[in-house]
C-alpha positions as a Python dict, from the first residue, in 0.01 Angstrom:
ca = {
    (1, 'M'): (0, 0, 0),
    (2, 'S'): (242, 77, -200),
    (3, 'R'): (178, 112, -571),
    (4, 'S'): (324, -217, -678),
    (5, 'T'): (74, -409, -447),
    (6, 'K'): (-185, -235, -578),
    (7, 'F'): (-108, -268, -896),
    (8, 'F'): (-63, -636, -802),
    (9, 'V'): (-419, -684, -658),
    (10, 'G'): (-563, -504, -989),
    (11, 'I'): (-405, -775, -1189),
    (12, 'L'): (-615, -1066, -955),
    (13, 'S'): (-881, -875, -942),
    (14, 'F'): (-980, -914, -1319),
    (15, 'L'): (-806, -1280, -1366),
    (16, 'P'): (-1132, -1424, -1282),
    (17, 'I'): (-1335, -1265, -1523),
    (18, 'L'): (-1034, -1313, -1832),
    (19, 'L'): (-987, -1628, -1736),
    (20, 'T'): (-1347, -1740, -1741),
    (21, 'A'): (-1410, -1585, -2077),
    (22, 'G'): (-1119, -1786, -2217),
    (23, 'L'): (-1271, -2052, -2056),
    (24, 'F'): (-1586, -2008, -2282),
    (25, 'I'): (-1391, -1882, -2575),
    (26, 'T'): (-1210, -2257, -2583),
    (27, 'F'): (-1522, -2423, -2511),
    (28, 'F'): (-1709, -2254, -2800),
    (29, 'I'): (-1411, -2282, -3028),
    (30, 'T'): (-1360, -2644, -2942),
    (31, 'F'): (-1745, -2777, -2983),
    (32, 'T'): (-1729, -2553, -3330),
    (33, 'N'): (-1429, -2779, -3441),
    (34, 'N'): (-1568, -3073, -3352),
    (35, 'W'): (-1936, -3026, -3496),
    (36, 'G'): (-2033, -3295, -3669),
    (37, 'N'): (-1750, -3518, -3601),
    (38, 'P'): (-1805, -3874, -3492),
    (39, 'E'): (-1536, -3892, -3251),
    (40, 'P'): (-1487, -3552, -3053),
    (41, 'T'): (-1114, -3496, -3024),
    (42, 'F'): (-1176, -3345, -2671),
    (43, 'A'): (-1327, -3603, -2499),
    (44, 'S'): (-960, -3786, -2380),
    (45, 'P'): (-949, -3820, -1977),
    (46, 'L'): (-633, -3577, -1936),
    (47, 'V'): (-826, -3267, -2125),
    (48, 'F'): (-1114, -3319, -1892),
    (49, 'R'): (-828, -3365, -1558),
    (50, 'E'): (-660, -3044, -1722),
    (51, 'F'): (-1004, -2866, -1751),
    (52, 'S'): (-1132, -2963, -1424),
    (53, 'L'): (-776, -2847, -1241),
    (54, 'F'): (-851, -2472, -1444),
    (55, 'V'): (-1192, -2487, -1323),
    (56, 'A'): (-1062, -2549, -942),
    (57, 'G'): (-810, -2290, -969),
    (58, 'I'): (-1052, -2047, -1088),
    (59, 'F'): (-1249, -2091, -789),
    (60, 'V'): (-1000, -2132, -573),
    (61, 'L'): (-914, -1754, -665),
    (62, 'S'): (-1237, -1619, -633),
    (63, 'I'): (-1297, -1693, -326),
    (64, 'G'): (-937, -1579, -222),
    (65, 'L'): (-1002, -1225, -369),
    (66, 'L'): (-1362, -1268, -197),
    (67, 'I'): (-1203, -1303, 101),
    (68, 'Y'): (-939, -1072, 86),
    (69, 'F'): (-1176, -788, -81),
    (70, 'I'): (-1412, -848, 233),
    (71, 'V'): (-1158, -800, 471),
    (72, 'H'): (-1015, -503, 327),
    (73, 'V'): (-1379, -338, 336),
    (74, 'T'): (-1420, -447, 742),
    (75, 'K'): (-1100, -272, 778),
    (76, 'Q'): (-1150, 78, 588),
    (77, 'K'): (-1260, 325, 901),
    (78, 'K'): (-1342, 596, 624),
    (79, 'M'): (-1655, 349, 486),
    (80, 'D'): (-1987, 415, 726),
    (81, 'S'): (-2144, 71, 779),
    (82, 'T'): (-2361, 147, 520),
    (83, 'E'): (-2092, 132, 242),
    (84, 'R'): (-1946, -201, 394),
    (85, 'A'): (-2210, -333, 415),
    (86, 'I'): (-2310, -236, 37),
    (87, 'W'): (-1998, -353, -66),
    (88, 'I'): (-2011, -696, 107),
    (89, 'L'): (-2318, -770, -99),
    (90, 'A'): (-2187, -658, -376),
    (91, 'F'): (-1898, -900, -343),
    (92, 'V'): (-2156, -1206, -251),
    (93, 'L'): (-2421, -1089, -523),
    (94, 'G'): (-2208, -991, -766),
    (95, 'G'): (-1924, -1216, -747),
    (96, 'A'): (-1616, -1130, -965),
    (97, 'I'): (-1787, -884, -1140),
    (98, 'S'): (-1764, -667, -907),
    (99, 'Y'): (-1377, -746, -774),
    (100, 'P'): (-1243, -459, -1013),
    (101, 'I'): (-1533, -218, -973),
    (102, 'Y'): (-1415, -208, -567),
    (103, 'W'): (-1004, -240, -651),
    (104, 'Y'): (-1029, 86, -882),
    (105, 'M'): (-1273, 294, -648),
    (106, 'K'): (-1155, 223, -337),
    (107, 'I'): (-798, 75, -385),
    (108, 'W'): (-613, 225, -693),
    (109, 'K'): (-771, 552, -589),
    (110, 'E'): (-667, 518, -237),
    (111, 'E'): (-446, 820, -110),
    (112, 'E'): (-123, 673, 86),
}
């Protein structure tokens, strides 16, 4: 795998965490700006549709990365079956938090 491909996968592995954090920050700012306001500004159907599409995008990205990393783990001949099982469990149970960890430990540091 080329260095540029590794870098691209690394960016993708960090995106679900960053986007989710940005989503929570946006919620916090929106709700604190509308605190005590009788007519909140975020209640329009257009904002709800954009929010739904954004969340759906994060979901699709996370599922795509889950599939990619599971396939990558299963193709690794250097790992024994126990380590593969642990990584797959980490992906399923740990979710997007485990993607950058695996990327750094097994993809970025991989010898070509």
